[in-house]
C-alpha positions, 0 to 999 in steps of 0.5 A: 500817856502810858509812859507818865502813868508808868513813871508815877507808879515807879515813884510810888513804889520806891517811896513805899519801899523807902518808908517801910521799917525793918521787922524785928522778930520778937523773942529772947535773944540767945548767945550763938556760942551757947545755943542749942546745947553748945558750950564754950569750954576752957582750953586745957593746958598740958605740961610735959615733964618728959625731957625731949631728946634732940640729936647732937648738933653737927656742922653741915659742910656740904649743901648739895641740895638746898633742902640739905637732905634728899630724904627731907629728914633734917638733922639738928644743924649747927649755926653760929650765934652772932651772924654778920655779913662777910662779903656780898657779890652780884650773881646776875639778874634778879627780880624784875617786873617780868621775872623772879629769882627763884633758884637757891644756891648750893655749896660743894667743895668750897664753891658756891653755885648760883643760877640767876633769872637769865639762866646764867650759872656761876661759881664762886669761892668762899671769899666771893671770887668768881671762878666761872660763869656760863650762859645756859640759854639753849641754842636758838632761844633768846637769853633771859626770855624765860626764868626758873630753874634748880640746882643740885650736886651729885656724883661730882656733877652740877645738875641744872634744870631750866625753864627752857625744858632742859636738864644739864650736867656741868663740871663743877670746877669749870662749868663745862657741859657734860650732857643735856637732856630735853624734857617735855615741859619746863624744868622749873623745879629743883632736881635731886640726885640719889644712887646714880639717878637724877629725879625731877618734875617738869612743868607738864606734870611729868616725873622724870628719872635720868641717868646721872652718867649720860643723861639718858631717860631711865623712866618717866610717869604722868600725873593724871589730870594735872594741869597745874604748873609749878615754879618753885623750890619744890624737890622730890624726896627719896628713901632707900627704896622710894622716891616721892614727887609733888605736883602742882595740883597738890598731889604726891606720887610715890614710886620705886626709885629704879622702876618708876 
């Protein structure tokens, strides 16, 4: 009996709720854009009569870093007007369901250097001919299990970061490994060479300065309270005195180049 009474009460309440009309508040309607003293002003158009000074165009014949300049102060680079494909070759494994090809090529002394999604580095001449190919998967690791890394050229060396947690130095002419340095996290960003040191950010939010001649760690710093990782073509920026590192949480750190 109680159950029946409860059901009747519930149905009556539902009917009353459905039949109730929305209340329309009385009063004059005002435009929200002009209410409370605000007014929409027309945007003023400014004309600048002073000429803009642009540096003369120049050809960049060496792309040691994809950003073209360690300082990120890009020159006015020259590019042909009528571009067309001359040749194309496969560099190895590209994007797939589980992997992404995130490493940009670099160009040095008429050689093009690439790194595919399986951590295989290759060198091509300007006609697309393969000069050498090296599988950089560390011993004990499965080839193609992890993707990500970066390339840069400096001091007649090809520096490679790998998401396996290594930074390597290769001979750009033969691909032979000169040295290898273990990182405390994934090496999935682009390294930068400047004044004898290789700068990079590892996946555990540490900034590194590594000697280019032997791979020894000169110094490193931690990003405080940063648990965000990066897999990108992000690279440190350098000047005569400082180096600037970007981290996955959006923060940047500026340090002295030689001492951290």
